RODO-2510 file (C-alpha; in nm, 4 decimals, decimal comma):
residues 211
     n   res          X          Y          Z
     1     m     0,2549    -2,4287    -0,5680
     2     s     0,3178    -2,2819    -0,2255
     3     i     0,3591    -1,9065    -0,1897
     4     r     0,7260    -1,8211    -0,1350
     5     t     0,7259    -1,4446    -0,1985
     6     i     0,4830    -1,1862    -0,0597
     7     l     0,4667    -0,8259    -0,1763
     8     f     0,2747    -0,5805     0,0393
     9     d     0,1229    -0,2436    -0,0187
    10     l     0,2105    -0,0352     0,2868
    11     d    -0,0524     0,2252     0,3763
    12     g    -0,3828     0,0698     0,4775
    13     t    -0,2371    -0,2808     0,4452
    14     l     0,0480    -0,3169     0,6949
    15     i     0,0297     0,0191     0,8687
    16     d    -0,2727     0,2219     0,9643
    17     t    -0,2266     0,5559     0,7930
    18     n    -0,5947     0,6129     0,7217
    19     e    -0,6361     0,9035     0,9628
    20     l    -0,3028     1,0524     0,8519
    21     i    -0,4125     1,0430     0,4879
    22     i    -0,7537     1,1922     0,5637
    23     a    -0,5953     1,4682     0,7753
    24     s    -0,3438     1,5448     0,4992
    25     f    -0,6132     1,5679     0,2331
    26     m    -0,8327     1,7845     0,4582
    27     h    -0,5398     2,0159     0,5322
    28     t    -0,4607     2,0476     0,1614
    29     f    -0,8164     2,1159     0,0530
    30     s    -0,8606     2,3707     0,3304
    31     h    -0,5370     2,5430     0,2269
    32     y    -0,6759     2,5912    -0,1238
    33     g    -1,0241     2,6892    -0,0114
    34     m    -1,1895     2,3623    -0,1133
    35     t    -1,4457     2,1701     0,0887
    36     y    -1,4810     1,7928     0,0891
    37     t    -1,6494     1,5585     0,3369
    38     r    -1,4651     1,2798     0,5138
    39     e    -1,6593     1,0266     0,3049
    40     e    -1,5461     1,1946    -0,0166
    41     v    -1,1849     1,2134     0,0988
    42     v    -1,1744     0,8387     0,1755
    43     q    -1,2330     0,7713    -0,1952
    44     f    -0,9128     0,9572    -0,2846
    45     n    -0,7003     0,7149    -0,0822
    46     g    -0,4854     0,4892    -0,3009
    47     p    -0,3892     0,6268    -0,6413
    48     p    -0,0836     0,8512    -0,6816
    49     l    -0,1465     1,1969    -0,5368
    50     l    -0,0756     1,3787    -0,8617
    51     d    -0,3393     1,1739    -1,0443
    52     t    -0,5970     1,2569    -0,7774
    53     f    -0,5265     1,6296    -0,7650
    54     q    -0,5086     1,6628    -1,1444
    55     k    -0,8692     1,5429    -1,1617
    56     i    -0,9724     1,8047    -0,9049
    57     a    -0,7658     2,1098    -1,0012
    58     p    -0,5242     2,0513    -1,2931
    59     d    -0,3590     2,3928    -1,2631
    60     l    -0,2905     2,3508    -0,8910
    61     a    -0,2148     1,9796    -0,8834
    62     e     0,1623     1,9966    -0,8386
    63     e     0,1369     2,2608    -0,5658
    64     m    -0,1327     2,0584    -0,3890
    65     v     0,0929     1,7528    -0,3903
    66     k     0,3689     1,9572    -0,2224
    67     t     0,1263     2,0914     0,0390
    68     y    -0,0078     1,7423     0,1109
    69     r     0,3360     1,5835     0,1454
    70     a     0,4719     1,8589     0,3689
    71     h     0,1813     1,8184     0,6117
    72     n     0,1883     1,4386     0,5878
    73     l     0,5558     1,4140     0,6817
    74     t     0,5247     1,6717     0,9608
    75     v     0,2478     1,4894     1,1498
    76     h     0,3329     1,1348     1,0337
    77     d     0,4589     0,9893     1,3618
    78     s     0,1576     1,1140     1,5565
    79     y    -0,0801     0,8988     1,3536
    80     v     0,0897     0,5860     1,2229
    81     t     0,0771     0,2394     1,3843
    82     a     0,0958    -0,1167     1,2523
    83     f    -0,2364    -0,2998     1,2122
    84     p    -0,3139    -0,5831     1,4577
    85     h    -0,0952    -0,8958     1,4242
    86     v     0,1139    -0,7425     1,1444
    87     t     0,4499    -0,7374     1,3208
    88     e     0,4377    -1,0936     1,4559
    89     t     0,3027    -1,2303     1,1265
    90     i     0,5745    -1,0600     0,9219
    91     a     0,8355    -1,1957     1,1629
    92     a     0,6906    -1,5471     1,1340
    93     l     0,6855    -1,5310     0,7529
    94     k     1,0472    -1,4221     0,7538
    95     e     1,1345    -1,7104     0,9847
    96     q     0,9692    -1,9476     0,7356
    97     g     1,2183    -1,8244     0,4768
    98     l     0,9791    -1,6246     0,2605
    99     k     1,0990    -1,3299     0,0557
   100     l     0,9110    -1,0134     0,1533
   101     g     0,8789    -0,6768    -0,0174
   102     i     0,6932    -0,3477    -0,0243
   103     v     0,5256    -0,2127    -0,3387
   104     s     0,3862     0,1347    -0,2682
   105     t     0,2565     0,4351    -0,4610
   106     k     0,4157     0,6621    -0,1988
   107     m     0,7556     0,8229    -0,2383
   108     r     1,0481     0,6523    -0,0673
   109     k     1,0880     0,9046     0,2158
   110     g     0,7348     0,8465     0,3445
   111     v     0,7604     0,4700     0,2985
   112     n     1,0848     0,4551     0,4941
   113     m     0,9340     0,6638     0,7747
   114     g     0,6406     0,4248     0,8116
   115     l     0,8558     0,1112     0,8003
   116     t     1,1063     0,2501     1,0498
   117     l     0,8431     0,3803     1,2920
   118     t     0,6660     0,0421     1,3045
   119     g     0,9830    -0,1683     1,3097
   120     l     0,9015    -0,3430     0,9820
   121     a     1,1950    -0,2165     0,7770
   122     t     1,4286    -0,4921     0,8924
   123     y     1,2042    -0,7656     0,7468
   124     m     1,1822    -0,6318     0,3915
   125     d     1,4065    -0,7697     0,1170
   126     t     1,3074    -0,5057    -0,1376
   127     i     1,1149    -0,1788    -0,1364
   128     i     0,9607    -0,0421    -0,4556
   129     t     0,8189     0,3111    -0,4303
   130     l     0,6847     0,5747    -0,6657
   131     d     1,0433     0,6982    -0,7052
   132     d     1,1472     0,3664    -0,8592
   133     v     0,8959     0,3290    -1,1442
   134     t     0,7631     0,5141    -1,4462
   135     q     0,4153     0,3573    -1,4165
   136     a     0,2440     0,3270    -1,0787
   137     k    -0,0070     0,0597    -0,9763
   138     p    -0,2399    -0,0640    -1,1288
   139     h     0,0267    -0,0944    -1,3995
   140     p     0,2239    -0,4186    -1,3502
   141     e     0,5638    -0,2434    -1,3486
   142     p     0,5985    -0,2010    -0,9681
   143     v     0,5101    -0,5640    -0,8961
   144     l     0,7303    -0,6973    -1,1759
   145     k     1,0183    -0,4798    -1,0562
   146     a     0,9879    -0,6258    -0,7062
   147     v     0,9677    -0,9807    -0,8426
   148     q     1,2804    -0,9205    -1,0468
   149     a     1,4671    -0,7652    -0,7532
   150     l     1,3910    -1,0700    -0,5394
   151     g     1,4625    -1,3262    -0,8098
   152     a     1,1139    -1,4600    -0,7430
   153     d     0,8772    -1,6688    -0,9570
   154     l     0,5435    -1,5217    -1,0643
   155     e     0,3672    -1,8494    -0,9843
   156     t     0,4719    -1,8420    -0,6192
   157     t     0,4317    -1,4673    -0,5567
   158     l     0,1413    -1,2980    -0,3793
   159     m     0,0536    -0,9261    -0,3891
   160     v    -0,1371    -0,8075    -0,0807
   161     g    -0,3214    -0,4755    -0,0677
   162     d    -0,6128    -0,2735     0,0624
   163     n    -0,7208    -0,1073    -0,2630
   164     y    -0,8257    -0,1964    -0,6149
   165     h    -0,5012    -0,0823    -0,7732
   166     d    -0,3068    -0,3333    -0,5627
   167     i    -0,5237    -0,6192    -0,6879
   168     e    -0,5162    -0,4961    -1,0473
   169     s    -0,1388    -0,4484    -1,0446
   170     g    -0,0887    -0,8010    -0,9157
   171     k    -0,3246    -0,9464    -1,1732
   172     n    -0,1627    -0,7486    -1,4527
   173     a     0,1767    -0,8809    -1,3438
   174     g     0,0548    -1,2400    -1,3362
   175     v     0,0837    -1,3088    -0,9622
   176     k    -0,1703    -1,4211    -0,7026
   177     t    -0,3482    -1,1435    -0,5139
   178     a    -0,5009    -1,0892    -0,1706
   179     g    -0,7263    -0,8151    -0,0412
   180     v    -0,7442    -0,7229     0,3268
   181     a    -1,0771    -0,7067     0,5066
   182     w    -0,9538    -0,4145     0,7186
   183     s    -0,9382    -0,1918     0,4113
   184     d    -1,0867     0,1513     0,4714
   185     k    -1,3015     0,0929     0,1623
   186     g    -1,4417    -0,2323     0,2998
   187     s    -1,3951    -0,5961     0,1999
   188     s    -1,7026    -0,5998    -0,0242
   189     f    -1,5468    -0,3254    -0,2390
   190     l    -1,2265    -0,5269    -0,2798
   191     e    -1,4131    -0,8496    -0,3504
   192     g    -1,5529    -0,6771    -0,6587
   193     f    -1,2029    -0,6954    -0,8090
   194     y    -1,1816    -1,0714    -0,7501
   195     p    -0,8579    -1,1156    -0,5573
   196     t    -0,7297    -1,4720    -0,5265
   197     y    -0,7722    -1,4502    -0,1488
   198     m    -0,9410    -1,2221     0,1021
   199     l    -0,7570    -1,1952     0,4333
   200     k    -0,9876    -1,1522     0,7315
   201     d    -0,6868    -1,1357     0,9638
   202     m    -0,3173    -1,0807     0,8944
   203     r    -0,2444    -1,4235     1,0423
   204     d    -0,4355    -1,5859     0,7545
   205     l    -0,1110    -1,5496     0,5568
   206     l     0,0506    -1,8139     0,7756
   207     q    -0,2007    -2,0701     0,6515
   208     l    -0,1467    -1,9717     0,2882
   209     t     0,2284    -2,0194     0,3179
   210     e     0,2326    -2,3557     0,4936
   211     v     0,4545    -2,5967     0,3008
***
């Protein structure tokens, strides 16, 4: 069956927030007197912030989340851009009549900032953020909530992301999945989670959705 609904992770998938995320982690660790290398920080990109900081410093985790988010929102617009061919591909998918949505582990304020800055907000039929769920990806809840909001069918839905928890969430929800080769973690890392497809270029989605 042809794909008729596409759900996207946002950061690292549609918009390039990699440097923003790294800068926000570095700022936070420095604020609390901790030292991590860039390579180590890259590995923290993806899961909910609280989960990451609880593994590092349980007693400080909630304060570290606040510090991270404050810095992230302050410098957000200086860093964030859409990845190559994202805007025109999203527009083309919308013109084809596909239902499109965002499924992110970020809070709604940050998601809305990124979508508005890059001009992608107008194309999205639903937006599911950390504020909207009790279980974040890789739990299936966020994907299933988006599917329900769109009145979509699992069989014709695709979840696209740049990290393992995007692929796992899609699989757990029973939809097709796609990794993106421009992931900061690298395509070989994502291929280890066996997505249905691996996108080398955003425009590959146009071939997958041809009727």
